[in-house]
Every structure is written in C-alpha cells, then in structure tokens.
KOLROGU-675498 format. One record per residue (C-alpha): residue number from 1; residue in one letter; x, y, z. Coordinates in steps of 0.25 Angstrom, whole numbers, plus 5000, padded with zeros to 4 digits. Layout:
N
<NUM A <X Y Z>>
...
***
This chain:
270
<1 M <5488 5427 5313>>
<2 L <5486 5438 5322>>
<3 T <5473 5446 5321>>
<4 K <5471 5461 5323>>
<5 E <5464 5457 5336>>
<6 N <5476 5449 5341>>
<7 I <5485 5460 5338>>
<8 E <5476 5470 5345>>
<9 G <5477 5463 5358>>
<10 L <5492 5461 5357>>
<11 L <5495 5476 5354>>
<12 S <5487 5480 5366>>
<13 N <5494 5470 5376>>
<14 G <5508 5475 5374>>
<15 G <5513 5461 5370>>
<16 N <5526 5457 5363>>
<17 V <5531 5451 5350>>
<18 L <5538 5438 5351>>
<19 S <5546 5430 5342>>
<20 Q <5543 5416 5339>>
<21 D <5552 5411 5350>>
<22 G <5545 5420 5360>>
<23 T <5556 5431 5360>>
<24 K <5551 5445 5363>>
<25 I <5553 5453 5351>>
<26 G <5547 5466 5356>>
<27 S <5533 5472 5361>>
<28 I <5521 5473 5351>>
<29 G <5521 5486 5345>>
<30 Q <5510 5489 5334>>
<31 G <5502 5481 5325>>
<32 Y <5500 5484 5310>>
<33 L <5487 5480 5302>>
<34 D <5487 5476 5287>>
<35 D <5479 5488 5280>>
<36 D <5472 5477 5271>>
<37 T <5468 5466 5281>>
<38 N <5468 5475 5294>>
<39 Q <5475 5463 5301>>
<40 P <5488 5464 5309>>
<41 N <5501 5461 5301>>
<42 W <5512 5468 5308>>
<43 V <5516 5471 5323>>
<44 T <5528 5479 5328>>
<45 V <5537 5475 5339>>
<46 K <5543 5485 5348>>
<47 T <5558 5482 5350>>
<48 G <5571 5489 5354>>
<49 L <5574 5497 5366>>
<50 F <5560 5500 5373>>
<51 G <5553 5495 5361>>
<52 T <5557 5507 5352>>
<53 S <5558 5499 5340>>
<54 E <5547 5492 5332>>
<55 S <5548 5481 5322>>
<56 F <5537 5476 5313>>
<57 V <5533 5461 5314>>
<58 P <5523 5454 5305>>
<59 L <5512 5447 5312>>
<60 E <5512 5435 5301>>
<61 G <5514 5423 5309>>
<62 A <5513 5430 5323>>
<63 R <5504 5425 5334>>
<64 A <5499 5430 5347>>
<65 E <5505 5425 5360>>
<66 G <5498 5431 5372>>
<67 N <5501 5446 5371>>
<68 D <5513 5444 5362>>
<69 I <5515 5442 5347>>
<70 V <5524 5430 5342>>
<71 V <5530 5433 5328>>
<72 P <5537 5422 5320>>
<73 Y <5550 5431 5319>>
<74 S <5562 5433 5328>>
<75 K <5566 5445 5336>>
<76 D <5577 5449 5328>>
<77 Q <5569 5448 5315>>
<78 V <5559 5457 5321>>
<79 K <5569 5467 5326>>
<80 D <5576 5467 5312>>
<81 A <5563 5470 5305>>
<82 P <5564 5483 5296>>
<83 R <5561 5496 5303>>
<84 V <5548 5501 5300>>
<85 D <5542 5513 5306>>
<86 V <5530 5510 5316>>
<87 D <5522 5522 5310>>
<88 G <5508 5516 5309>>
<89 Y <5509 5511 5295>>
<90 L <5517 5500 5288>>
<91 E <5521 5503 5274>>
<92 P <5522 5492 5263>>
<93 A <5537 5494 5261>>
<94 D <5539 5492 5276>>
<95 E <5530 5480 5276>>
<96 D <5538 5474 5265>>
<97 R <5551 5476 5272>>
<98 L <5545 5469 5285>>
<99 Y <5539 5458 5277>>
<100 A <5553 5456 5270>>
<101 H <5560 5456 5284>>
<102 Y <5550 5445 5289>>
<103 Q <5551 5437 5276>>
<104 L <5536 5438 5274>>
<105 N <5527 5440 5262>>
<106 G <5519 5452 5262>>
<107 G <5519 5467 5260>>
<108 G <5512 5477 5252>>
<109 R <5502 5481 5263>>
<110 N <5501 5492 5273>>
<111 Y <5500 5490 5288>>
<112 T <5495 5500 5298>>
<113 D <5498 5501 5313>>
<114 A <5487 5495 5321>>
<115 T <5491 5501 5334>>
<116 T <5490 5515 5340>>
<117 D <5495 5520 5354>>
<118 G <5491 5508 5362>>
<119 G <5492 5498 5351>>
<120 S <5480 5491 5356>>
<121 G <5471 5488 5343>>
<122 F <5468 5489 5329>>
<123 A <5458 5497 5320>>
<124 D <5453 5493 5306>>
<125 T <5463 5502 5299>>
<126 G <5474 5495 5306>>
<127 R <5477 5507 5316>>
<128 Y <5471 5507 5330>>
<129 D <5463 5520 5329>>
<130 D <5448 5523 5334>>
<131 Q <5444 5527 5320>>
<132 D <5429 5526 5323>>
<133 S <5430 5537 5334>>
<134 A <5427 5551 5332>>
<135 G <5438 5562 5329>>
<136 I <5445 5556 5317>>
<137 V <5450 5567 5308>>
<138 G <5459 5568 5297>>
<139 H <5467 5556 5290>>
<140 D <5480 5550 5294>>
<141 T <5489 5550 5281>>
<142 S <5498 5539 5288>>
<143 G <5487 5530 5292>>
<144 P <5472 5529 5296>>
<145 T <5464 5540 5300>>
<146 T <5466 5546 5314>>
<147 D <5461 5557 5323>>
<148 D <5466 5571 5324>>
<149 A <5479 5568 5331>>
<150 M <5491 5560 5330>>
<151 T <5499 5554 5341>>
<152 R <5514 5558 5343>>
<153 S <5522 5547 5350>>
<154 E <5536 5547 5355>>
<155 E <5546 5537 5361>>
<156 R <5551 5538 5375>>
<157 L <5562 5531 5382>>
<158 D <5559 5521 5393>>
<159 V <5572 5518 5399>>
<160 G <5574 5508 5410>>
<161 T <5585 5500 5416>>
<162 E <5588 5485 5416>>
<163 K <5598 5478 5425>>
<164 Q <5609 5469 5418>>
<165 E <5621 5462 5423>>
<166 T <5634 5469 5420>>
<167 G <5644 5461 5428>>
<168 R <5648 5452 5439>>
<169 A <5658 5454 5451>>
<170 R <5663 5443 5460>>
<171 L <5672 5441 5472>>
<172 R <5684 5431 5471>>
<173 K <5695 5429 5481>>
<174 Y <5708 5422 5479>>
<175 V <5721 5420 5487>>
<176 T <5734 5428 5485>>
<177 T <5747 5426 5493>>
<178 E <5755 5437 5498>>
<179 N <5768 5439 5507>>
<180 V <5766 5445 5521>>
<181 T <5779 5450 5528>>
<182 Q <5778 5452 5543>>
<183 T <5789 5454 5553>>
<184 V <5788 5448 5567>>
<185 P <5798 5449 5578>>
<186 V <5806 5436 5582>>
<187 Q <5815 5434 5594>>
<188 R <5827 5425 5595>>
<189 E <5837 5422 5606>>
<190 E <5852 5425 5605>>
<191 V <5864 5421 5614>>
<192 R <5869 5432 5622>>
<193 I <5882 5430 5631>>
<194 E <5880 5436 5645>>
<195 R <5892 5438 5654>>
<196 E <5891 5442 5669>>
<197 P <5903 5444 5679>>
<198 I <5905 5435 5691>>
<199 T <5898 5441 5703>>
<200 E <5895 5437 5717>>
<201 A <5881 5435 5712>>
<202 N <5885 5424 5701>>
<203 R <5898 5419 5707>>
<204 G <5891 5407 5713>>
<205 A <5885 5403 5699>>
<206 A <5898 5406 5692>>
<207 M <5907 5397 5701>>
<208 S <5897 5385 5702>>
<209 G <5903 5377 5691>>
<210 P <5917 5372 5689>>
<211 D <5928 5381 5688>>
<212 I <5932 5378 5674>>
<213 S <5923 5370 5665>>
<214 E <5917 5369 5651>>
<215 E <5902 5373 5649>>
<216 E <5892 5375 5638>>
<217 H <5879 5382 5639>>
<218 E <5868 5382 5629>>
<219 V <5857 5392 5627>>
<220 V <5845 5390 5618>>
<221 L <5841 5401 5608>>
<222 H <5827 5404 5603>>
<223 E <5821 5413 5592>>
<224 E <5807 5416 5587>>
<225 R <5803 5413 5572>>
<226 P <5791 5418 5565>>
<227 V <5779 5408 5564>>
<228 V <5769 5411 5552>>
<229 D <5755 5407 5553>>
<230 K <5744 5411 5544>>
<231 E <5729 5412 5547>>
<232 T <5717 5416 5537>>
<233 V <5708 5428 5542>>
<234 A <5696 5434 5535>>
<235 V <5700 5449 5532>>
<236 E <5687 5454 5524>>
<237 R <5674 5451 5517>>
<238 V <5672 5455 5503>>
<239 R <5659 5455 5495>>
<240 L <5653 5460 5482>>
<241 G <5642 5471 5483>>
<242 K <5634 5478 5473>>
<243 E <5630 5493 5472>>
<244 T <5621 5500 5462>>
<245 V <5626 5512 5455>>
<246 T <5617 5521 5447>>
<247 D <5622 5526 5433>>
<248 E <5615 5535 5423>>
<249 V <5614 5530 5409>>
<250 T <5608 5539 5398>>
<251 V <5599 5532 5388>>
<252 D <5599 5538 5374>>
<253 E <5588 5533 5365>>
<254 E <5581 5538 5353>>
<255 V <5566 5540 5354>>
<256 R <5556 5543 5343>>
<257 K <5545 5554 5344>>
<258 E <5534 5558 5335>>
<259 R <5533 5572 5331>>
<260 I <5520 5578 5324>>
<261 E <5522 5589 5314>>
<262 T <5511 5597 5306>>
<263 D <5511 5597 5291>>
<264 G <5504 5608 5283>>
<265 I <5499 5616 5295>>
<266 D <5503 5631 5296>>
<267 D <5502 5633 5311>>
<268 T <5503 5649 5313>>
<269 R <5498 5649 5327>>
<270 R <5507 5656 5337>>
***
C-alpha cells in the first residue's frame, strides 16, 4: 500500500504510471487524498497529445518502482476510464463511476486534490497548501481555506517534430533488346570490256600469238560484305541521392484556459 510519504516523493520526481507488464501509460499527474483517512487513494495519469488528458487510477494494489508507480491495470483500461474533471475535488458520484469501471468495491467518500502548482507534497487537509503561514483570508467554498488570491492557468501548445519512414526507393537495371539500323558503304568488282585499236605501240603484243586460235581468259571478281561485331561499353553512372525539402504544416489543437469572473461585485470605477 502506498503511503502519503511515498506519493509525495513520486509526485515531486516527475515519474510515470506503468501497467503491470511495464508499459508506460502516462506521466504522473495529481494525487488525491481520502478526506476521512488522509491517505492517498487516487492518482491521475497524463495521457493524450502532450499530456493534455488526465485519467483517474485507484492506488489500491499499486506499488512504487523507482520514480514510477506500477498499477494492476492495462493501458487501455486506464485510458478508457470515465472522464472526470481534474478540478481539485472528486465527487462521490464520480468516484462510484470510477470504482465500477475498475471493478472495485468502494465509493461514498470524498477525495481532495493533494497537489498544487508543483505537485510536490501533501497537507493534512489533502491539499498542498501552507495553511500555517500568515495571510489566510476568506473561505474557499469549493475546497479548503486558501489565501486572498486564486491561480488562473491555461494550456499552451508545445509542438515538435519527429522523423518517420515514409517510403523507400531503389535502383534496378534490366536488359532490353532493340534493333539498330546502320548503313555502311561496300565495294564490289564488276566486269568491264575494254577495246583498244591496233597501233604501232601495241602491234607487237597483238601479233605475238598465232594468227587464228581459241583462247579463254578468266578474271576474279571481289566484293565487300558487312561484318558485324558488338562490344560492351560503359555509358553512364546512376545513383540515388536524397535532399531535404521543408514544408509548413499547420497544427490546429484545442487548448483550455481558465477565466476568472466576479460575482456580486458592483465595480463602478472608471
């Protein structure tokens, strides 16, 4: 069983609330004391985006583990707990709803918020107030006696960024076949008949043979034909590169603000 002293230290160290299997449910929010026993019976857990939502968890069966509180409930069970305003006081009707959700026997008692701005300790009344100091005036109808001022708080957005994987790109090469047409000049030899008259210059060669005879002359003809040869050559290098592009994303989120109004005061000042 966690005592008031245990919770006081845990509230001031900014620990977390863990499920039985060690899963983080959220950070420790506020502690609530039983008005009759002045012992801690409830603690709130900050969940949701930036811890803007708080869920009540009973401390029955809970234990301290370092700066954390381990509760015998799952993360989903805590996050699905009935929504109760964290306004410094736990009404009996809200308590009954929470006991029913966690399947516990209890209810019928009132609980007071045991933390203030820093959430660092307890007082006998269940609220962390220095009630022995001077300057106490008036009576707070919603809780214990306070000084002559109330604190107005508001939520503010703390927007950051995180890097996540959006996709992958890869290079792949494959072989295709295409036809290449190229024209090259080729040469060939053809037979051509040349005739020349008998002159004094060629008469001797012309009359060197028999007067009448049969002869046959043969000429070998040649021609060129295309010869195809292929070679592999490197033509370019391709690689994948990355570049960072900056976009602007607008975040739209609701924040809560406390406003203070006066009741029963006729302010005629100008």
